[in-house]
C-alpha positions in Angstrom: -0.2 0.2 0.1 1.4 3.5 -0.9 -0.1 6.8 0.4 0.0 9.4 -2.0 -0.8 12.8 -0.4 -1.4 16.0 -2.4 -1.4 19.7 -0.1 -3.8 22.7 -0.7 -6.3 24.4 0.7 -9.9 23.3 -0.1 -12.9 25.6 -1.6 -13.1 27.4 -4.8 -11.6 30.4 -3.7 -7.9 28.6 -3.8 -8.6 26.6 -6.7 -5.8 27.2 -9.1 -3.8 29.0 -7.0 0.1 28.3 -6.6 -0.4 26.8 -3.0 -2.8 24.2 -4.8 -0.3 22.4 -7.0 -0.1 19.5 -4.8 -4.1 19.2 -5.0 -3.5 20.1 -9.1 -1.0 17.0 -9.5 -3.5 14.6 -7.4 -6.8 15.3 -9.5 -4.4 14.6 -12.2 -3.0 11.2 -11.2 -6.5 10.2 -10.2 -8.0 11.0 -14.0 -4.8 9.1 -15.2 -5.9 6.0 -13.2 -9.5 6.5 -14.1 -10.8 6.8 -10.4 -12.6 9.6 -8.3 -12.1 11.3 -5.0 -14.7 10.8 -2.2 -15.2 12.9 0.8 -14.0 10.9 4.2 -14.7 12.5 7.2 -13.1 10.1 9.5 -9.7 11.0 7.8 -10.8 15.0 7.0 -9.8 14.5 3.1 -11.0 13.7 -0.3 -9.9 10.1 -1.0 -9.5 7.4 -4.2 -8.1 4.4 -4.1 -6.3 2.9 -7.0 -3.9 0.4 -8.4 -0.8 0.5 -10.6 0.3 -3.0 -11.9 -0.1 -4.8 -8.4 0.2 -1.5 -6.1 -2.4 -0.6 -4.3 -2.6 2.9 -3.7 -4.5 5.9 -1.9 -4.5 9.2 -3.3 -5.6 11.9 -1.0 -6.4 15.6 -0.7 -6.3 17.1 3.1 -9.5 19.2 3.6 -7.9 20.6 6.9 -6.6 23.4 5.1 -2.5 23.5 4.3 -1.5 24.9 8.1 -3.1 21.7 9.7 -2.3 19.0 6.7 -0.3 17.1 9.6 -3.8 16.1 11.1 -5.2 14.6 8.2 -1.9 12.8 7.1 -1.4 11.0 10.7 -5.2 10.0 10.2 -4.7 8.7 6.7 -1.8 6.7 7.7 -3.5 4.9 10.5 -6.6 4.4 8.5 -4.7 2.8 5.9 -2.3 1.0 7.9 0.5 2.7 5.6 3.8 3.0 7.0 5.8 6.4 7.0 8.0 5.4 4.2 5.0 4.6 1.8 4.1 7.9 2.2 4.5 10.9 -0.7 3.4 13.8 0.1 3.0 16.7 -3.3 3.3 20.1 -2.4 4.5 23.8 -3.3 8.0 25.1 -3.0 9.0 28.7 -2.9 12.3 28.4 -3.5 12.2 26.4 -6.6 11.7 28.4 -9.8 8.6 27.6 -11.7 9.3 24.5 -13.5 11.5 23.0 -11.4 10.4 20.1 -9.1 12.3 18.0 -6.6 11.7 14.8 -5.1 13.4 13.8 -1.6 13.3 10.9 1.0 13.7 13.0 3.9 14.3 16.5 4.8 13.2 19.5 6.8 9.8 21.3 5.9 11.9 24.3 4.4 9.4 26.5 5.8 6.4 24.9 3.8 3.4 25.4 6.5 1.7 22.1 5.1 5.1 20.1 5.6 5.7 22.1 9.1 2.3 20.3 10.2 3.1 17.0 8.7 6.7 16.6 10.6 5.0 18.0 13.9 2.0 15.3 13.8 4.2 12.6 12.3 6.9 13.4 14.9 9.5 12.3 12.0 10.7 14.1 8.6 11.8 10.8 7.2 8.7 10.6 4.6 9.4 11.1 0.6 7.8 14.6 -0.7 7.9 15.9 -4.2 8.6 19.7 -4.3 7.1 21.4 -6.9 8.7 24.7 -7.4 6.2 28.0 -7.4 9.1 30.4 -7.5 9.2 33.7 -5.1 7.2 36.6 -5.4 9.1 39.4 -7.6 9.5 43.5 -5.6 9.6 41.6 -2.4 5.9 41.2 -2.4 4.3 39.1 0.8 5.0 35.6 0.3 1.8 34.7 1.7 -0.4 36.6 -0.4 1.7 35.5 -3.6 1.1 31.4 -2.9 -2.7 32.1 -2.5 -2.5 33.9 -5.9 -3.0 32.2 -9.2 -0.3 31.6 -12.3 -0.2 34.3 -15.2 -0.6 33.0 -18.6 2.6 32.4 -19.1 3.1 30.7 -16.2 0.0 28.5 -16.5 1.9 26.4 -19.5 4.8 25.8 -17.6 2.8 25.0 -14.7 1.0 22.6 -16.7 3.8 20.7 -18.1 5.5 20.4 -14.6 2.2 19.0 -13.6 2.3 16.2 -16.1 6.3 15.6 -15.0 5.0 15.2 -11.6 2.5 13.0 -12.2 4.8 10.8 -13.9 7.2 10.9 -10.9 4.5 10.2 -8.7 3.9 7.0 -10.7 7.3 6.1 -10.8 7.7 6.4 -7.0 4.8 3.9 -6.5 6.0 1.2 -9.1 9.9 1.4 -8.6 10.3 3.3 -5.5 12.4 6.3 -4.1 16.2 5.8 -5.3 15.3 5.2 -9.2 12.7 7.9 -9.2 15.2 10.5 -7.6 17.7 9.6 -9.9 15.4 9.7 -12.9 13.5 12.7 -11.8 16.2 14.9 -9.9 18.4 15.1 -13.3 16.0 16.6 -15.5 16.6 20.3 -16.7 14.1 23.2 -15.8 12.5 24.8 -18.1 13.0 28.1 -19.1 
């Protein structure tokens, strides 16, 4: 059993925002695997069950808001009896330029509030994470406002391309594990 969790904020007001790129990847993944999300109040998340070859997958989008993502992730691990090493969290990253992504086996939160919450609730930072770059705001704009803003027309094209790469990265991780996935996807050239 593998658990892939995309981070974001629930509600139409946040749909399409930079902070919700984790949700966007999970929706694409569910569509690709031909499964549908259903609300599961016991884990405070939208959940879809899927299969990739012989591998059982649980796809989830916490409905707790970004800063409380750890509440849902801890509940999901318990409910589906998944191990922390079988967890992949997909989230945005201000420190990576738009169009870049990086998958890691462990590490700090890097200030990403959803990861902060997950680390606090799980009591470990030893879980897989796929960070998708959204870049930093220009002109020293407020980061909190920036992550909740939408992509420009030009940025949407790049975001769509990286979303496809992220979907393929998630599938590779579920099928082949973290080492092969890092070797494959962390070497990709960033988009201009």
